[in-house]
N, C-alpha and C positions, 0 to 999 in steps of 0.2 A: 395378562400383559404380554403383548407380542415382543419377540426378540429374535435376533439372528445370531447364529453361532458359526464361527470360522474355526475349523478344527484341523490341526497338524498340516498346515498349508506350506508347501515348498514351491519356489519359483526360480527358474534359471533363465537368464537372458544371454544367449550365445554361450560363451565360456564362463560368464559371471553368474555366480549364485547370489541372487538378491536377498532371499530370506529362506529359512529352513525350519520346518516343523513349528510354525508359529500358530498360536491359538488365542482367540478372544471372543467375547460376545458383546453385543450392543442391545440395550433394552430401551423401552419407551422413555422419552424425555431425557435420555442421555445425549449430551452434546460433546462430541469427541473431536479433539484437534489432533491431527497426525503430523508429526514433524520428523525431520531427519535430513542429513546431508544429501545434496543433489546426487542422484545416481544410486541411492539405496533402495529404490523401488516403491516410493510412495504412490505415484500414479498407477503403477502396475498393480499394487494391492487394491486400490480403489476399483480398477477395472475387473479384478477377480471377484470382488464382493458384488459388483453390479451384474456380472455374468458375461461381460464383453470378452474377457480373456479367461482361460482355464488354467488352474494350477497344475504343476507337474505331479504333485501329490496332495492329498488332503481333500476336504469337502466343505461345502457351504450348506448349512442346515437352517431352514426357515419354514414357517407355515405356508401352505399352498396359496393362500390369498395375500401373502406378504408382498407389498408393492414398494419398489425402489425407484426413485427419480435421481438422475445423474446429470450434472453439468460439468462437461469436460473442460480442461484448460484451453484446448483449441477445438471448439465445437464444429461439427459438420452439419450445416444447415442446407435447406433446399433453396437455391438462388431464385427460382421462379415464384416461390410463395410470397404473399404479402407478409408484413410483420405480424399482423394479427392471426393470419392462418398458420404461420409458423409456431406461434405461441400455443395454438390449439392442436398442434400436431402430435402431442403426447398420447400415450396409450391409456390414460386414466379414463374410466367409464364416463365421467361427467364431461370430459373433453370431447369424446365421441358423440355424446348427446348434443352438445353445443354445436358441433359441426353439422349434425343432422338437422338441427333446428334452423341454422343459418341457410342450409341448402333448401329446405322446404319453403322458406320465405321467398327465395329467388324464384322457385317454381310457381308459387301462388301469384307472384308479381307478373309472371309471363302468362299464367292461365287462371285468372281470378274467379272464374265461374266453376271451376272443378271442385265438386263437393268432396271427392275422395281426398284431395290434397288438404282441404280444410279439416277433415276428420283426422288425418295424420298429424296436422298441426296441433289440434286440440289434444291429441294423445301425447305429443312431444311436450306440450306445455305442462301437462299434469306430471310427466316424468321430470321436467325441469324443476317443478315445485318440490317433488319428493327428494331429488338429489341436490337441492340448493344450487341449481345451475345458474339462476339469475345473479346470485352473489358472486359466483366464480366468473361469470361473464363480465360483471362490473370490475371485479378485482383484477382481471387481466389487464385492463386499460390503466387502472390505477398503478399497478406494479410497473408497467412500461413507462408511465410518465415519471414515477419516482426514480427510475433508472435512467432518465434522460432521453427516452424515445417518445416522440410526440406524433410522428407521422405513421399511423397504423397501416396505411394502404401502400406504403413504399415497398418495393421489391427487396427481398433480402440480399439479392446479388448486388444491389446498389449501395449497400451499407459498408462502412469502414470495418476494419477488424475489431475495433473496440465496441462498435455498435452491435455487431453480430454476437459478441460475447454477452452483452447485456440482454439481447433478445433471448439467447439460449438460457440465461439465468432466469428470466421471467417465465419461460416455458416450464421449468421445473418447480419454481416457487408456487405457482397456482395449482399444482397437482395435489398438494397436501398428501404425500405418500407416507408409508410407515417409516421409511428411512430416506432421508434427503442427503445426497452425497455431492459435495461441492469441491472442485479442484481449482484453487486460486480464484475465489469468487470476487475478490476486491480489485483484481487487475482491471485497469481501464475505467475504474469508478472514481469520481471526484469525492470530496469529503462529505457533501450532503447526501450522496447516494450510499456511501459506506455507512454513515450514521443511520440512515433509514433502514438499511439491511440489518444492522445490529438490532434495532428495535423490532423489526419484523421477525427475526429468528428468536428473539427473547420470548415472543408470544407463540412460537411454533410448538404444537403439542406432540409432534412425532419425534423420532430420533434423528440425530444429525451427525454426520462424519465429514470433516472438511480438512483440506490441506490449504494453508495460507502462510505467507511470509509476514503478514500484518500482525505484529505482536500485541498491539492494543486491541485489535479485533479478537484475537485468540483469547486474551485475558478477559474480555467482557462477554464473550459468547459461550465459551466452553465450561463444562463442569467435570471433564475427564480428559486426560492427555495420553496419547500413544507416541512412543518414540521408536523409530526403526534405527538400529545401530549395530553394525557388524553382523548383519543377518539375523539379529534377534529383535524381538518386540518387547518393549517395557511399557507397563501401564502405570499411570499415576492418577490419584484422585485429585480433583480440583482443577483450577484454570492454569494459565501459562505461568503466573507467578508462583503458584504452588509447585508446579513442575520444576522450575529452576531450583527451588530450595531442596526438593526431594532428590533431584539428579546430583546436586553437589554432595549430598550425604552418600548417595550410592557410589559416586566416583571415589570418595574418600575411603570407603570400605574396600572398593576394588583395588585401590592403590596399595593397601596393606597386604592384600592377597597376592598382588603382582610381585611384591618384594620377595615373598616366600617362593613364588614360582620361579623367579630368576635364579635363586640359590639352587633350587632343584634342577633347573635347566643346566646350570654349570656342571653339576655332578653327572647328569645324564650325558652331557656333551663329552666329558672326559671318558666315560664308559664307551660311548659310540666310537670315539677316535682310537681307542685301544684295539679296535677291530673285532669286537664281540661278534661271534657267529650266531645267527638266529636259528639255532637248531632246536632248542628246547622251548616249551610253552612259556616258561618264565622269561626267557630272553626275547621272544616275540612280543610279549606283553610290555616289556621295557621299551622296545623300539617303537611300539604303537604309542606308548605314553610320551616318548620323546617327540614324535611327530605332532601329537596333540599340543604339547607345550610350545613347540616351534610355531604352530599356527596361532595360538593364543597370544604369544608375545609379539608376533608380526602384526596382529590386529591392534594391539596396544600401541605399537609404534605408529600405525596408520592413523590412530585416533588423536595423535598429538595435535595441539592447536595450530591453526593456520598462522603463518608468520610472514607478513608482507611488509616488514620494516625496511623499505628500500630507500636508497639515497636519491634525493631529487636534485634537479638542476638549480643553479643560482637564479634568483628572481630580482630584477631591478625595481626601482620605485614606480615605474609606469607599467600598468597591466592592460586594462581595457578602458576606453572612453567612447561613449556614444554622444554625438553632438547633433542636436536637432534631428534625430533619427526618425524616419517615417518608413513604414513598411505595410503594404497592402497584400492580402492573399485572397485571390478571387474577389468576392464582394465584402470581405472583412477587413477592418482596420486593426492591425496588430500593434504598430507603433505610430504615434502621432506627435511629431516634433519632441521626441523623448530624449532626455539627457540623463546619462549615467556615468559615474566615475567609480571604477573598481580599483580598490587599493590593495597593496600586499597584505596578506593575512585575512582578507575578507572571506566570510562563510555565508553565502547567499542562497536562500531557497526561493524557487519560483513556483507559485501556486496560482490556482484559478480553476474555474469550471472547464469542463471539456469543450474544446472548440474556441477557446479564447486566444490560442496561438502560443502556448508555452514552448512547444518543441520548435516552432518557427523562430521564436525569440532566441532560443539556444543556438539554432543554426546560424542566425545572424552573428552572434558573438563568435562562433567558431569559424566564421568566414565562408561557410558553405552556401549561404544565401546572401545576395547583395541587397543593400538598402535601396529603396526607391528614391530617397533623398536624404540628405544629411551625411554624417561622416562617422566611420568606425576607425578608431585609433588603437593600435596595439603596440606594446612595448617591444623593444628589440630583443630583450632576454627572455621573452615569454615562450615557453614550450608547452603547447596544449596537448592534453590527452582527452579525447572525446569518446565517452562511453555511450553509444547510441542504443536504441531499442532493438535495432535490426541485426546487430553484429555484422555489418555490411561487408567487412573485408575478410570474412571467414570462408576459406575454401574447404568444403567438407570432404573433399577427396584426399586431402593431405593428412599425414600422420601428426599427432600432437606435438612431438618433439621438433619436427620440421617446421611446423607453424610457429612455434615459439622462437626458434632460432632465427626466423626472419627478422625479428626485432633485435635480439642479442643472444649470443652464445654464453656470455658471462655478464654478471652485473654486480655492482658494489652495494652491499647492505649498509644500513645506517651506522653500524658499528665498524665499518671499514673492511669487513671480510668480503672476499670474492665468492660469488655463488654461481654455479653453472645452471643452464636452462633445465637440466635433468633434476638438479636439486630443488629448483623452484617448483617444478611439477610435484615433487614429493611433498613440499611444504603446503601445496594446495590439495593435498589428499589424493594425488594420483600416484599409486604405487609403481615402482620401477617396471614391473611386467606389463603395465598398460601404456607406457610411453610411446610405443609403436602403433597404438590403436588408431585406426582411421577416424577422423573427427565425425564423419557421418554415422558412426556406430555409438556415439555418446548420446546420453539423454539431453533434453533441452537445457536443464539446469547445469549439467556438466559443461556444456558448450559455453554457457554464459560465464561460468567460473573461469574457464580457460581464456575466454575473451578478455575478462577483467584482468587476469594475470598478464596478458600480452601488453595491454596499454599501460599498465603500471611499470612494466619492465623497461619502458621507454624513458624512464627517469623524468617525468613531467614536473613542471612547477605550477601549472594551472590545470585543474581537473573540471571538465564539463560532464555532468552525469545526467542522462535523460532516463528517468524512471529506473534507477539502478536496483530497486528492490524487487522488481518484477522478475520472477523465475529464479531468484537466488534463495537458498535456504537460510533459516534463521542463524545458524552457526556462522556461515560465511558473512552474513550481514553484520553480526557482532564484531567480527574481526576487521571487516572493512571500516566500521565505525571507529574502532580503536586505531586503525591505521590513519584515518582522516584526523583523528584527535592529535596525532603526532606530526602530521603532514605540515611542512613549513610554508607551502604555497597557498594558492587561492582555490577554493571549492565553490562552484556554482552548480546547483542541482535542481532539476525539475522532478518533483515527486508528489504523490498524493499520500504517501505513507507518513502518518503523524509521528510514529515512534522514531523513524529514521530522521525526520526533520528536526524533532526535538533534540536529538543527540548531535546533529551536524550543523544546522543553520543557526546563525546569530542575527540574521537580518532577512526579511521577507520582501519580495516583490510580488504584489497581488495583482494579477491581470484580471480586470473587471469586464473586459470586452470593449469593442469600439475604440481601442487605443488608450483607454483609461487604465493607468497603472499607479497603485498606491504603494507606499513603503511603510514597513513596520519593523521597528528595532526590538528584537526579542525572539523567542522560539514560537513554534506553531501552536502549542497548547495555550500559551499566554494570549496569542492573537485570537484564537477561537473563543476564549473566555471574554475578551473585550467585545468581540462581535456578539456573543450571546447576551451580554448585559445591554448593549445598545439596542438589539432587537427586542428585548424584554421591555425596555423603556418606551420604545415606539409603540409596542403592543398595548402597554398600560395606558398611554396617552390616547390611543385610538379607541380603547374600550371604555375609558372613564371620561365623561364630559369635563371640560375645563371649569373648575369651580372658581368663580370670580364674584366677589362681593358687589352686588348691584347697589348703586346708590339709592337711598330712600327716595320715594316719589317727591317728597317735599323739599329734598335737599337739591337745590338747583344753583346754589352759590357756594363759592369757596369761603371757608372761615378765614379769620385774620391770619392765623398761623399757616394755614394752607396757602394763602396768597403769598406770604413771605417765602414759603418753600417753593412755590411755583415760579416765583421771580428769580430764584437762584439755582434751580435744579439743572438747567442747561449747562451753566458754568461748572457746577459740581461734577456732572457727567464728563465734561470735557477735561477737567483737571485729572480725574481718575484715569481716563484713557491715555492722557499724556504721560502720566507716571508709569502706567503699564508698558508703554512703548519704550520708555527710558530703561525700565528694568530688563526688557529683552536685550537692549544694547549692552547693559552692564553684565548680564549673564554670559553673553558671547565673549566678553573681555576678561572674565574672571580667571581663565586658565585653570591652574591646579589649586586655586584657593577655594577649597571645598567648603570651608566654614562660611565664607562670604556668600558663596553660591546658595548655601542652605538658607541663610537669612533672607536673601533676595527672593527665593522661591516661596518662603513662608509669607513674605509681604505680598507677593504676586497672588497667592491664593486668597488672602484676606481682601485685596482690592477687587478681585474678580467677584467675590461674594457681595461686596459693597456696590459694585457696578450693576449687578443683577437686581439688587434691591432698589437702586435709584431708577433703573429703567421701569420696574414695576410701578413705582410711585409716579413716575412721569406719565405712564399710561393711564393710571387712575385719575390723576389731577387734570389731565388734558380733557378727559371726557366731561368732567364737571365744568371746566372752563368753557368748553364748547356749548354747554347747555345754558350758561349764564347770560 
């Protein structure tokens, strides 16, 4: 059984020590999820395992023939290559063979009478058989299509950022290495692609190490969890749910130890303040122990939960309204005479496949893009905070504290207390000694966390969030979700993250493309279950021929009872339809009379069943009547 061993690895980034003397191993069929707060070194650790970066100390031990495939969070691809050639650009032997096979076909096409070329082609075909190259060749196109890439001959340089990410993901998936390493693989994937990737990885026979913010994905794919925390690495058996339970137990045990350490710390502090001279070995040991305790308790303070319970601005009755709104983007219809009324307290999730215009729709609401026709109405008290994917207003040359003070130097919390910008940075896990750090030196996730803090400090009452889960760690997401749960204003978010939408959204706008937008009241998982059942019903109908009792050959006339039924059936259908229409009106007028509403809904269900039966009978009787 092949495995890789990471032994006593230490890594420092500038003045910051990411992790120290961490060790672990990954064996075949282990699917490991790596989590930790942004800036703790998750991506750095992946790069060390791959060999792109070197540790300050420690070593990576693996067999000589051990192969690793790595999909980076921001992949670097060759802009002049076609999509298919980029997918074959990996260093796996079978990919080199496929490239050689494709090249010889081009040469033969140019020189079809060259016997040497045909001999080389025959040799390559035999090697393709031996290495299962034909299946890999087919699999490459299948993987690309499942990830939403259909134009294989398009140049990589012409793709969007999200499309490049998907091509890079396809490139590593088809290599089937001993260890597959994925950094945020679900970014830029819609639900169908994420679900396909889950199924693909469940069948993968090698080892897997991944970083992702998608907690449903973690829970369904992993069987082991690593957590980077305070420079240490903790290992847990099981998936994300098992990790949450085990971590809660670990932190309870640590809390008991910390109480003891605090008492010891007080005694040591008194001793130090008395001016003890470090002349003896015993005194030196006490001072060293004091320094160690000081560091430990400082880390405990830094690990306190994020607290973003900020006071928002007052919101009136009017928020947003779109009236006969139409918007076209290049050759795509985003909105087509669309009407929307956003009310105070609404929690709306915007979903849809890539390219249907979700971000454009959010930009229309934010007023960053004008409608082609129709009207956008916004309430006078609305104060919008727009969390975009690009962090567009972030000047990376500024220091963190300066960047934050551009919005506010002090802010009022929900409990009425005044909090300074520096205190808010600490609440967001930026220790005091980092407040003067240039933004350009922060990790991508740390920048996103800082950007989130800045827009929330503006005391908004309407939050527009465009893919907020991308590049944020799971702990920050949990606290953001808690904040949104207490937030008194309106939340409208574009997201593909099922877990986040389940916790935040109570209503969904589903962009189907070509301006078609459906509405669903409920959370994302409920909607997906409804979709699944509908697809299953369609599939069953298409696979099973409609079973209809054919009339016997001799039966060409209606019986007496059937004639009576046929004479009255049109009126019966009309009566049921009229009653159903009146029930709809009564339901709209019931208000808070839930008992009456329940009775009406029960009657409505019974009448729908009766109507379905009458229509079936009408169809059967009409056939016989036509034959008479």
